[in-house]
N, CA, C and O of each residue as an XYZ file, in Angstrom:
892
protein
N     228.196     70.231    121.661
C     229.268     69.247    121.499
C     230.613     69.881    121.859
O     231.450     69.207    122.460
N     230.851     71.138    121.520
C     232.187     71.725    121.673
C     232.309     72.592    122.917
O     231.382     72.707    123.719
N     233.492     73.200    123.052
C     233.788     74.061    124.209
C     234.445     75.367    123.734
O     235.103     75.422    122.695
N     234.238     76.387    124.524
C     234.958     77.643    124.326
C     236.228     77.589    125.140
O     236.271     77.058    126.250
N     237.277     78.166    124.538
C     238.531     78.225    125.354
C     239.347     79.336    124.760
O     238.838     80.071    123.913
N     240.619     79.501    125.170
C     241.469     80.541    124.651
C     242.782     80.073    124.138
O     243.309     79.072    124.625
N     243.347     80.764    123.156
C     244.622     80.412    122.579
C     245.548     81.581    122.862
O     245.106     82.700    123.121
N     246.804     81.305    122.810
C     247.883     82.336    122.861
C     248.795     82.239    121.627
O     249.316     81.164    121.331
N     248.983     83.312    120.932
C     249.746     83.330    119.680
C     251.269     83.502    119.992
O     251.668     83.715    121.138
N     252.075     83.401    118.942
C     253.477     83.594    119.009
C     253.811     85.059    119.427
O     254.859     85.303    120.026
N     252.947     85.992    119.119
C     253.178     87.359    119.559
C     252.392     87.664    120.806
O     252.090     88.828    121.071
N     252.052     86.665    121.573
C     251.451     86.808    122.936
C     250.056     87.445    122.950
O     249.615     87.984    123.965
N     249.388     87.374    121.827
C     247.995     87.788    121.813
C     247.115     86.655    122.249
O     247.287     85.523    121.798
N     246.170     86.939    123.124
C     245.239     85.924    123.613
C     243.873     86.093    122.908
O     243.296     87.180    122.915
N     243.401     85.068    122.338
C     242.104     85.105    121.559
C     241.237     83.936    121.952
O     241.716     82.898    122.410
N     239.931     84.135    121.760
C     239.032     83.042    122.017
C     239.003     82.038    120.945
O     239.518     82.305    119.859
N     238.415     80.849    121.175
C     238.318     79.820    120.112
C     237.243     78.808    120.580
O     236.878     78.716    121.752
N     236.779     78.074    119.583
C     235.814     77.000    119.861
C     236.434     75.693    119.379
O     237.037     75.649    118.307
N     236.291     74.645    120.156
C     236.843     73.353    119.830
C     235.804     72.287    119.953
O     235.069     72.249    120.940
N     235.720     71.420    118.981
C     234.828     70.289    118.985
C     235.660     68.975    118.791
O     236.479     68.903    117.875
N     235.459     67.996    119.609
C     236.246     66.701    119.553
C     235.336     65.570    119.145
O     234.184     65.513    119.574
N     235.839     64.665    118.317
C     235.030     63.525    117.939
C     235.050     62.431    119.036
O     235.897     62.412    119.929
N     234.116     61.579    118.913
C     234.113     60.378    119.785
C     235.188     59.417    119.245
O     235.283     59.221    118.034
N     235.944     58.859    120.076
C     236.944     57.864    119.651
C     238.190     58.537    119.190
O     238.373     59.735    119.403
N     239.080     57.760    118.540
C     240.342     58.253    118.093
C     240.172     59.172    116.845
O     239.585     58.731    115.857
N     240.659     60.412    116.867
C     240.520     61.305    115.737
C     241.236     60.911    114.508
O     242.287     60.274    114.583
N     240.704     61.269    113.351
C     241.398     61.056    112.068
C     242.506     62.101    111.897
O     243.469     61.867    111.167
N     242.378     63.221    112.549
C     243.259     64.337    112.398
C     242.600     65.625    112.965
O     241.591     65.535    113.665
N     243.133     66.758    112.683
C     242.597     68.010    113.200
C     242.349     69.020    112.060
O     243.053     69.000    111.051
N     241.383     69.869    112.222
C     240.981     70.893    111.231
C     240.910     72.237    111.952
O     240.234     72.387    112.970
N     241.644     73.225    111.381
C     241.419     74.569    111.771
C     240.279     75.141    110.927
O     240.342     75.015    109.704
N     239.277     75.739    111.476
C     238.135     76.286    110.783
C     238.176     77.769    110.857
O     238.089     78.290    111.969
N     238.304     78.524    109.769
C     238.413     79.915    109.741
C     237.151     80.613    109.404
O     236.566     80.339    108.357
N     236.702     81.495    110.227
C     235.373     82.178    110.186
C     235.190     83.016    109.029
O     236.155     83.414    108.377
N     233.918     83.323    108.724
C     233.534     84.500    107.926
C     233.749     85.737    108.669
O     234.326     85.697    109.756
N     233.304     86.899    108.137
C     233.423     88.161    108.888
C     232.505     88.237    110.031
O     232.525     89.220    110.773
N     231.642     87.180    110.228
C     230.556     87.236    111.252
C     230.998     86.553    112.514
O     230.148     86.230    113.344
N     232.229     86.319    112.708
C     232.743     85.776    114.004
C     232.649     84.295    114.058
O     232.206     83.645    113.111
N     233.083     83.740    115.211
C     232.856     82.300    115.481
C     231.444     82.172    115.939
O     231.195     81.976    117.129
N     230.517     82.275    115.041
C     229.081     82.283    115.315
C     228.486     80.917    115.244
O     229.197     79.923    115.102
N     227.150     80.856    115.345
C     226.514     79.556    115.391
C     226.849     78.672    114.189
O     227.034     77.462    114.322
N     226.927     79.330    112.961
C     227.290     78.570    111.784
C     228.647     77.955    111.860
O     228.830     76.774    111.566
N     229.620     78.773    112.262
C     231.022     78.271    112.318
C     231.153     77.194    113.387
O     231.845     76.200    113.167
N     230.496     77.366    114.560
C     230.517     76.300    115.580
C     229.871     75.055    115.015
O     230.332     73.949    115.297
N     228.805     75.197    114.217
C     228.134     74.042    113.636
C     229.037     73.310    112.634
O     228.998     72.085    112.518
N     229.894     74.136    111.875
C     230.894     73.478    110.986
C     231.899     72.641    111.809
O     232.262     71.527    111.429
N     232.313     73.184    112.888
C     233.255     72.450    113.795
C     232.585     71.154    114.317
O     233.193     70.084    114.333
N     231.340     71.288    114.732
C     230.649     70.078    115.247
C     230.514     69.039    114.118
O     230.656     67.838    114.344
N     230.244     69.520    112.927
C     230.054     68.623    111.781
C     231.358     67.890    111.451
O     231.339     66.704    111.123
N     232.507     68.607    111.540
C     233.800     67.970    111.319
C     234.101     66.954    112.423
O     234.645     65.882    112.156
N     233.745     67.296    113.661
C     233.930     66.407    114.756
C     233.103     65.055    114.583
O     233.548     63.955    114.910
N     231.917     65.262    114.060
C     231.098     64.054    113.804
C     231.730     63.183    112.679
O     231.497     61.976    112.612
N     232.542     63.838    111.792
C     233.175     63.064    110.724
C     234.551     62.536    111.228
O     235.277     61.880    110.481
N     234.882     62.825    112.467
C     236.100     62.210    113.034
C     237.308     63.129    113.256
O     238.394     62.678    113.621
N     237.085     64.452    113.021
C     238.264     65.344    113.114
C     238.077     66.270    114.421
O     236.971     66.683    114.769
N     239.216     66.538    115.077
C     239.166     67.610    116.074
C     239.149     68.913    115.365
O     240.010     69.150    114.517
N     238.187     69.805    115.669
C     238.037     71.037    114.884
C     238.210     72.206    115.858
O     237.579     72.243    116.914
N     239.072     73.158    115.491
C     239.212     74.412    116.281
C     239.049     75.624    115.388
O     239.670     75.752    114.332
N     238.173     76.517    115.867
C     237.963     77.769    115.147
C     238.442     78.976    115.973
O     237.814     79.319    116.975
N     239.541     79.619    115.566
C     240.083     80.736    116.263
C     239.246     82.023    116.028
O     238.798     82.266    114.907
N     239.041     82.826    117.060
C     238.281     84.079    116.893
C     239.205     85.186    116.388
O     239.744     85.982    117.158
N     239.364     85.204    115.080
C     240.399     86.137    114.474
C     240.054     87.611    114.579
O     240.911     88.475    114.392
N     238.780     87.896    114.881
C     238.428     89.296    115.123
C     238.827     89.825    116.532
O     238.792     91.025    116.805
N     239.205     88.867    117.402
C     239.604     89.328    118.764
C     240.713     90.315    118.805
O     240.916     90.979    119.822
N     241.459     90.440    117.703
C     242.533     91.450    117.645
C     242.012     92.858    117.783
O     242.708     93.744    118.277
N     240.742     93.071    117.330
C     240.243     94.472    117.323
C     238.849     94.592    117.888
O     238.441     95.697    118.244
N     238.055     93.449    117.996
C     236.751     93.533    118.644
C     236.550     92.186    119.351
O     236.441     91.160    118.679
N     236.500     92.165    120.678
C     236.482     90.912    121.434
C     235.063     90.258    121.349
O     234.018     90.906    121.390
N     235.147     88.913    121.227
C     233.957     88.083    121.335
C     232.852     88.489    120.353
O     231.664     88.374    120.655
N     233.266     88.969    119.164
C     232.297     89.389    118.144
C     231.667     88.183    117.441
O     232.359     87.277    116.978
N     230.363     88.203    117.380
C     229.704     87.232    116.509
C     228.333     87.835    116.197
O     227.768     88.589    116.990
N     227.789     87.460    114.955
C     226.516     88.033    114.584
C     225.844     87.072    113.589
O     226.415     86.049    113.210
N     224.656     87.415    113.189
C     223.940     86.640    112.221
C     224.019     87.296    110.844
O     225.049     87.869    110.489
N     222.943     87.216    110.071
C     223.028     87.562    108.640
C     221.926     88.494    108.166
O     221.587     88.505    106.982
N     221.359     89.284    109.094
C     220.462     90.297    108.598
C     221.224     91.431    107.919
O     222.422     91.577    108.166
N     220.594     92.226    107.090
C     221.296     93.284    106.386
C     222.077     94.172    107.341
O     223.213     94.540    107.042
N     221.482     94.535    108.516
C     222.146     95.408    109.411
C     223.413     94.724    110.039
O     224.462     95.342    110.221
N     223.239     93.426    110.350
C     224.363     92.705    110.933
C     225.578     92.550    109.910
O     226.761     92.637    110.241
N     225.123     92.314    108.648
C     226.142     92.171    107.601
C     226.909     93.501    107.434
O     228.136     93.501    107.336
N     226.177     94.633    107.400
C     226.779     95.924    107.265
C     227.723     96.274    108.450
O     228.782     96.875    108.274
N     227.296     95.879    109.626
C     228.180     96.135    110.808
C     229.420     95.270    110.737
O     230.508     95.774    111.014
N     229.322     93.967    110.374
C     230.473     93.139    110.237
C     231.422     93.638    109.210
O     232.632     93.572    109.422
N     230.938     94.140    108.093
C     231.771     94.662    107.042
C     232.520     95.897    107.513
O     233.554     96.215    106.926
N     232.057     96.625    108.552
C     232.686     97.800    108.977
C     234.099     97.478    109.590
O     234.950     98.359    109.718
N     234.296     96.233    109.943
C     235.581     95.805    110.542
C     236.638     95.353    109.503
O     237.772     95.024    109.853
N     236.248     95.349    108.276
C     237.128     94.837    107.214
C     238.487     95.650    107.145
O     239.557     95.105    106.872
N     238.361     96.910    107.397
C     239.589     97.744    107.405
C     240.578     97.407    108.443
O     241.735     97.818    108.358
N     240.142     96.624    109.486
C     241.043     96.171    110.571
C     241.845     94.918    110.211
O     242.778     94.553    110.927
N     241.485     94.259    109.102
C     242.111     92.936    108.836
C     243.593     93.061    108.569
O     244.042     93.934    107.826
N     244.356     92.153    109.204
C     245.809     92.054    108.993
C     246.101     90.578    108.781
O     246.022     89.772    109.708
N     246.442     90.237    107.530
C     246.624     88.817    107.188
C     247.756     88.133    107.991
O     247.682     86.941    108.290
N     248.828     88.933    108.339
C     249.925     88.346    109.159
C     249.453     87.988    110.551
O     249.847     86.966    111.112
N     248.583     88.862    111.117
C     248.001     88.574    112.410
C     247.094     87.364    112.345
O     247.047     86.574    113.288
N     246.354     87.202    111.218
C     245.471     86.077    111.067
C     246.217     84.779    110.962
O     245.787     83.742    111.467
N     247.401     84.860    110.263
C     248.214     83.678    110.172
C     248.736     83.255    111.527
O     248.822     82.062    111.816
N     249.082     84.208    112.351
C     249.509     83.860    113.756
C     248.376     83.243    114.568
O     248.587     82.327    115.363
N     247.189     83.754    114.355
C     245.994     83.183    115.043
C     245.767     81.744    114.556
O     245.520     80.839    115.352
N     245.858     81.553    113.232
C     245.646     80.179    112.743
C     246.740     79.217    113.179
O     246.491     78.041    113.444
N     247.963     79.746    113.249
C     249.090     78.885    113.706
C     248.869     78.513    115.201
O     249.253     77.416    115.607
N     248.278     79.373    116.001
C     247.959     79.074    117.366
C     246.967     77.910    117.499
O     247.114     77.002    118.317
N     245.933     78.006    116.622
C     244.966     76.923    116.536
C     245.579     75.634    116.068
O     245.217     74.549    116.522
N     246.502     75.765    115.163
C     247.254     74.599    114.650
C     248.042     73.997    115.792
O     248.098     72.773    115.903
N     248.643     74.785    116.634
C     249.421     74.327    117.770
C     248.536     73.556    118.764
O     248.956     72.550    119.335
N     247.324     74.040    118.954
C     246.371     73.389    119.878
C     246.033     71.961    119.451
O     245.708     71.100    120.268
N     246.124     71.744    118.111
C     245.789     70.474    117.506
C     246.952     69.446    117.465
O     246.785     68.305    117.034
N     248.147     69.910    117.939
C     249.266     69.075    117.881
C     249.008     67.768    118.521
O     248.444     67.694    119.613
N     249.427     66.702    117.834
C     249.312     65.334    118.392
C     248.037     64.547    118.036
O     247.884     63.380    118.397
N     247.108     65.244    117.299
C     245.823     64.513    116.942
C     245.905     63.842    115.629
O     244.958     63.165    115.230
N     247.037     64.000    114.902
C     247.148     63.366    113.575
C     247.405     64.455    112.587
O     247.772     65.566    112.970
N     247.215     64.153    111.251
C     247.419     65.147    110.177
C     246.491     66.353    110.329
O     245.363     66.209    110.802
N     246.950     67.524    109.937
C     246.147     68.731    110.124
C     245.749     69.309    108.784
O     246.482     69.242    107.797
N     244.519     69.898    108.793
C     243.995     70.574    107.631
C     243.412     71.893    108.066
O     243.296     72.177    109.259
N     243.032     72.722    107.057
C     242.426     74.006    107.325
C     241.310     74.202    106.332
O     241.428     73.868    105.153
N     240.196     74.764    106.846
C     239.062     75.077    105.990
C     238.528     76.467    106.398
O     238.438     76.802    107.580
N     238.182     77.247    105.381
C     237.656     78.564    105.691
C     236.543     79.005    104.762
O     236.364     78.432    103.688
N     235.781     80.038    105.174
C     234.643     80.453    104.432
C     234.675     81.970    104.228
O     234.852     82.722    105.186
N     234.499     82.431    102.945
C     234.485     83.899    102.686
C     235.828     84.434    103.071
O     236.834     83.941    102.562
N     235.915     85.450    103.972
C     237.215     85.955    104.418
C     238.069     84.758    104.869
O     239.245     84.702    104.510
N     237.547     83.828    105.615
C     238.225     82.698    106.028
C     238.685     81.767    104.905
O     239.683     81.058    105.030
N     237.950     81.789    103.835
C     238.369     81.008    102.604
C     239.702     81.574    102.019
O     240.585     80.834    101.582
N     239.783     82.859    102.038
C     241.091     83.503    101.629
C     242.142     83.145    102.631
O     243.268     82.798    102.274
N     241.781     83.227    103.874
C     242.780     82.976    104.977
C     243.281     81.517    104.897
O     244.468     81.264    105.103
N     242.382     80.556    104.598
C     242.822     79.181    104.459
C     243.834     78.934    103.304
O     244.786     78.160    103.410
N     243.549     79.651    102.207
C     244.492     79.631    101.043
C     245.869     80.196    101.524
O     246.900     79.565    101.294
N     245.881     81.360    102.176
C     247.105     81.937    102.638
C     247.813     81.053    103.645
O     249.040     80.957    103.621
N     247.030     80.371    104.577
C     247.642     79.476    105.513
C     248.310     78.328    104.771
O     249.400     77.911    105.164
N     247.706     77.807    103.725
C     248.303     76.799    102.948
C     249.638     77.233    102.339
O     250.579     76.449    102.214
N     249.680     78.513    101.967
C     250.909     79.035    101.309
C     251.973     79.407    102.280
O     253.155     79.208    102.000
N     251.581     79.976    103.491
C     252.491     80.608    104.397
C     252.852     79.847    105.660
O     253.869     80.150    106.285
N     252.031     78.846    106.060
C     252.266     78.140    107.258
C     252.634     76.698    106.978
O     251.881     76.019    106.279
N     253.749     76.190    107.483
C     254.043     74.772    107.291
C     253.195     73.855    108.182
O     252.671     74.283    109.210
N     253.077     72.640    107.787
C     252.448     71.666    108.697
C     251.006     71.229    108.339
O     250.454     70.336    108.981
N     250.381     71.882    107.279
C     249.082     71.419    106.872
C     249.226     70.336    105.840
O     250.102     70.394    104.977
N     248.345     69.321    105.932
C     248.277     68.261    104.913
C     247.280     68.557    103.822
O     247.370     67.983    102.737
N     246.321     69.445    104.082
C     245.304     69.733    103.139
C     244.647     71.108    103.515
O     244.612     71.500    104.681
N     244.144     71.795    102.492
C     243.499     73.081    102.730
C     242.246     73.160    101.790
O     242.296     72.778    100.621
N     241.137     73.672    102.361
C     239.929     73.870    101.612
C     239.404     75.271    101.760
O     239.401     75.805    102.870
N     238.951     75.901    100.668
C     238.462     77.275    100.699
C     237.050     77.253    100.114
O     236.835     76.719     99.026
N     236.095     77.830    100.831
C     234.775     78.097    100.340
C     234.669     79.594    100.020
O     234.859     80.435    100.899
N     234.369     79.916     98.773
C     234.179     81.341     98.277
C     235.130     82.317     98.906
O     234.709     83.311     99.498
N     236.412     82.042     98.784
C     237.427     82.972     99.278
C     237.584     84.139     98.314
O     238.189     84.004     97.251
N     237.037     85.276     98.694
C     236.842     86.407     97.818
C     238.111     87.102     97.390
O     238.134     87.740     96.337
N     239.185     86.995     98.186
C     240.375     87.697     97.865
C     241.561     86.796     97.409
O     242.701     87.248     97.298
N     241.241     85.516     97.155
C     242.336     84.634     96.726
C     242.903     85.181     95.436
O     244.111     85.062     95.232
N     242.132     85.764     94.563
C     242.675     86.318     93.309
C     243.844     87.248     93.479
O     244.751     87.307     92.649
N     243.800     87.986     94.591
C     244.886     88.978     94.824
C     246.144     88.303     95.207
O     247.219     88.882     95.048
N     246.070     87.058     95.725
C     247.187     86.342     96.207
C     247.550     85.043     95.438
O     248.299     84.176     95.889
N     246.938     85.002     94.227
C     246.929     83.760     93.479
C     248.377     83.388     92.927
O     248.602     82.267     92.472
N     249.312     84.352     92.989
C     250.619     83.986     92.591
C     251.431     83.234     93.667
O     252.513     82.713     93.392
N     250.877     83.191     94.911
C     251.514     82.446     95.967
C     251.237     80.974     95.776
O     250.233     80.577     95.184
N     252.195     80.138     96.316
C     252.098     78.691     96.071
C     251.799     77.950     97.371
O     252.537     78.085     98.346
N     250.738     77.181     97.387
C     250.408     76.392     98.609
C     251.464     75.307     98.801
O     252.027     74.756     97.856
N     251.702     75.028    100.125
C     252.642     73.938    100.480
C     251.925     72.606    100.603
O     252.566     71.579    100.828
N     250.592     72.605    100.459
C     249.898     71.376    100.608
C     248.781     71.344     99.548
O     248.501     72.379     98.943
N     248.127     70.177     99.301
C     247.008     70.092     98.349
C     245.886     71.085     98.699
O     245.588     71.294     99.875
N     245.290     71.673     97.714
C     244.368     72.812     97.930
C     243.061     72.460     97.106
O     243.108     71.985     95.972
N     241.929     72.730     97.766
C     240.635     72.593     97.120
C     239.830     73.917     97.303
O     239.834     74.501     98.387
N     239.174     74.356     96.279
C     238.388     75.593     96.353
C     237.005     75.354     95.768
O     236.812     74.569     94.840
N     236.014     76.098     96.380
C     234.627     76.039     95.940
C     234.094     77.465     95.735
O     234.199     78.320     96.615
N     233.527     77.690     94.562
C     232.990     79.017     94.225
C     231.564     78.877     93.624
O     231.277     77.910     92.918
N     230.713     79.824     93.907
C     229.404     79.881     93.302
C     229.440     80.691     92.060
O     229.986     81.794     92.080
N     228.875     80.204     90.938
C     228.889     80.917     89.675
C     228.000     82.180     89.704
O     228.143     83.045     88.841
N     227.058     82.297     90.715
C     226.240     83.468     90.861
C     226.688     84.429     91.950
O     225.953     85.320     92.375
N     228.006     84.196     92.414
C     228.594     85.018     93.427
C     228.822     86.420     92.917
O     229.653     86.603     92.027
N     228.124     87.431     93.436
C     228.290     88.821     92.963
C     229.614     89.433     93.296
O     230.025     90.415     92.678
N     230.312     88.849     94.297
C     231.567     89.402     94.709
C     232.801     88.713     94.098
O     233.910     89.246     94.145
N     232.590     87.549     93.539
C     233.752     86.791     92.914
C     233.356     86.459     91.510
O     232.569     85.533     91.317
N     233.872     87.187     90.469
C     233.449     86.910     89.158
C     234.147     85.632     88.626
O     235.207     85.244     89.118
N     233.548     85.009     87.642
C     234.068     83.828     87.058
C     235.378     84.150     86.284
O     236.136     83.223     86.000
N     235.653     85.349     85.955
C     236.885     85.780     85.354
C     238.007     85.617     86.389
O     239.081     85.103     86.076
N     237.744     86.062     87.622
C     238.696     85.875     88.702
C     238.933     84.419     88.964
O     240.084     84.013     89.123
N     237.910     83.620     89.018
C     238.069     82.159     89.251
C     238.899     81.527     88.116
O     239.711     80.635     88.359
N     238.684     82.008     86.856
C     239.435     81.476     85.723
C     240.925     81.814     85.892
O     241.792     81.007     85.556
N     241.206     82.993     86.405
C     242.555     83.404     86.638
C     243.237     82.578     87.712
O     244.402     82.198     87.589
N     242.441     82.296     88.826
C     242.959     81.447     89.859
C     243.259     80.047     89.350
O     244.269     79.451     89.724
N     242.377     79.515     88.488
C     242.625     78.191     87.896
C     243.904     78.163     87.108
O     244.666     77.197     87.162
N     244.143     79.274     86.345
C     245.324     79.392     85.541
C     246.605     79.382     86.372
O     247.588     78.712     86.053
N     246.541     80.182     87.487
C     247.691     80.268     88.333
C     247.861     79.174     89.379
O     248.918     79.050     89.999
N     246.823     78.392     89.563
C     246.843     77.292     90.558
C     246.372     75.998     89.866
O     245.351     75.417     90.234
N     247.139     75.568     88.861
C     246.665     74.390     88.054
C     246.686     73.118     88.878
O     246.043     72.140     88.495
N     247.393     73.092     89.982
C     247.452     71.872     90.776
C     246.241     71.739     91.716
O     246.013     70.663     92.268
N     245.475     72.803     91.900
C     244.399     72.866     92.819
C     243.124     72.205     92.287
O     242.857     72.253     91.086
N     242.355     71.602     93.154
C     241.009     71.189     92.747
C     240.092     72.442     92.924
O     239.934     72.958     94.031
N     239.504     72.903     91.806
C     238.648     74.075     91.892
C     237.324     73.750     91.302
O     237.253     73.307     90.156
N     236.234     73.959     92.062
C     234.904     73.590     91.640
C     234.032     74.856     91.627
O     234.197     75.743     92.464
N     233.122     74.920     90.684
C     232.077     75.979     90.573
C     230.731     75.344     90.582
O     230.550     74.212     90.134
N     229.749     76.111     91.115
C     228.391     75.610     91.299
C     227.459     76.569     90.618
O     227.368     77.742     90.981
N     226.738     76.037     89.585
C     226.036     76.931     88.580
C     224.966     77.866     89.266
O     224.907     79.043     88.909
N     224.185     77.418     90.163
C     223.105     78.251     90.682
C     223.404     78.819     92.057
O     222.493     79.258     92.759
N     224.696     78.814     92.455
C     225.047     79.178     93.790
C     225.588     80.589     93.907
O     226.513     80.967     93.188
N     224.979     81.413     94.866
C     225.512     82.756     95.133
C     226.500     82.669     96.257
O     226.785     81.582     96.760
N     227.033     83.821     96.663
C     227.963     83.885     97.760
C     227.317     83.321     99.008
O     226.130     83.543     99.244
N     228.113     82.563     99.847
C     227.610     82.036    101.101
C     226.655     80.826    100.890
O     225.811     80.547    101.741
N     226.799     80.130     99.767
C     225.876     79.132     99.468
C     225.850     77.893    100.403
O     224.915     77.093    100.413
N     226.946     77.802    101.181
C     226.999     76.611    102.089
C     226.588     76.891    103.531
O     226.707     76.025    104.397
N     226.105     78.105    103.781
C     225.567     78.463    105.082
C     224.090     78.322    105.128
O     223.374     79.057    104.448
N     223.600     77.380    105.926
C     222.135     77.135    105.943
C     221.404     78.213    106.803
O     220.196     78.098    107.009
N     222.078     79.198    107.278
C     221.418     80.273    108.024
C     221.320     81.543    107.151
O     220.897     82.589    107.643
N     221.696     81.465    105.892
C     221.650     82.611    105.016
C     220.599     82.390    103.895
O     220.304     81.260    103.507
N     220.074     83.474    103.417
C     219.103     83.422    102.297
C     219.808     82.852    101.025
O     219.128     82.321    100.147
N     221.117     82.953    100.919
C     221.849     82.457     99.766
C     222.136     81.004     99.865
O     222.783     80.467     98.966
N     221.694     80.299    100.916
C     221.962     78.845    101.015
C     221.333     78.081     99.901
O     220.163     78.264     99.565
N     222.186     77.164     99.298
C     221.737     76.277     98.251
C     222.144     74.887     98.651
O     223.311     74.521     98.505
N     221.201     74.087     99.161
C     221.490     72.809     99.728
C     222.177     71.816     98.749
O     223.135     71.147     99.137
N     221.702     71.716     97.498
C     222.384     70.790     96.614
C     223.885     71.102     96.373
O     224.743     70.220     96.355
N     224.140     72.415     96.190
C     225.523     72.825     96.004
C     226.364     72.601     97.301
O     227.512     72.160     97.244
N     225.771     72.910     98.415
C     226.452     72.708     99.704
C     226.745     71.267     99.957
O     227.859     70.909    100.340
N     225.761     70.432     99.749
C     225.954     68.970     99.947
C     227.041     68.434     99.065
O     227.860     67.628     99.507
N     227.071     68.885     97.766
C     228.049     68.339     96.889
C     229.460     68.921     97.283
O     230.452     68.191     97.262
N     229.527     70.161     97.620
C     230.819     70.753     98.065
C     231.362     70.030     99.308
O     232.573     69.834     99.411
N     230.513     69.635    100.236
C     230.953     68.999    101.430
C     231.337     67.534    101.129
O     232.260     66.988    101.734
N     230.640     66.941    100.222
C     230.997     65.547     99.814
C     232.433     65.615     99.213
O     233.280     64.776     99.521
N     232.674     66.593     98.384
C     234.010     66.690     97.778
C     235.098     67.069     98.810
O     236.254     66.657     98.708
N     234.685     67.850     99.779
C     235.589     68.232    100.853
C     235.991     66.969    101.673
O     237.177     66.745    101.916
N     235.046     66.190    102.074
C     235.362     65.030    102.879
C     236.252     64.003    102.045
O     237.174     63.381    102.571
N     235.936     63.887    100.830
C     236.709     62.961     99.977
C     238.197     63.468     99.841
O     239.142     62.678     99.831
N     238.341     64.777     99.741
C     239.603     65.401     99.640
C     240.444     65.239    100.941
O     241.635     64.928    100.906
N     239.779     65.460    102.049
C     240.404     65.314    103.311
C     240.847     63.860    103.578
O     241.936     63.609    104.094
N     239.985     62.936    103.217
C     240.286     61.515    103.358
C     241.471     61.128    102.536
O     242.282     60.306    102.962
N     241.595     61.711    101.349
C     242.670     61.346    100.422
C     243.997     61.904    100.944
O     245.018     61.222    100.846
N     244.012     63.108    101.488
C     245.307     63.772    101.796
C     245.696     63.762    103.283
O     246.867     63.967    103.601
N     244.758     63.534    104.188
C     245.027     63.546    105.569
C     245.184     62.091    106.106
O     244.292     61.561    106.768
N     246.341     61.474    105.798
C     246.547     60.089    106.169
C     247.721     60.028    107.122
O     248.090     58.946    107.579
């Protein structure tokens, strides 16, 4: 459904991206922020899914700053390799990459951002640091707790699994306390990555419910 193309950021960095367009007039645009596994099959499928729901979806390849065209799956070795790049992360650079994707969506209607894992933290930061988003959604953003004193400029929704070994419910409770305006949902039997149907941690009932809530949230705020 989608196409590969390139974006240029405000600091003149060129990065890859994937874009999926809906049939007919779009409801708006969504920036989709990857996990540490690149703009892989799962993230492209999320873009395609959003396009089917009526949104133009763009996923910027935020790892292109330090490793070009990186994407992988979810075997233990692939996960370990992807984690080896975590020391290269620069949130300011990621905001510039997200802003470039936002720019590509100009003119399609109201804009939102959704991210997963690392991208879930990035979507929260984009809501706080970048103007122009009407809604932001985070799936299991593991580092949101570190930034929870920042204030989103748009409505925010978050999804966490109660069995997530990397995000304790104490951290989620602290986020709820510091972000009382946000919609924050937890899923009792869901581990980390519960919304990715390519991972062993996939939990379809939790994923389906989280996506139902996501679509209702987008419909409410992206008008």
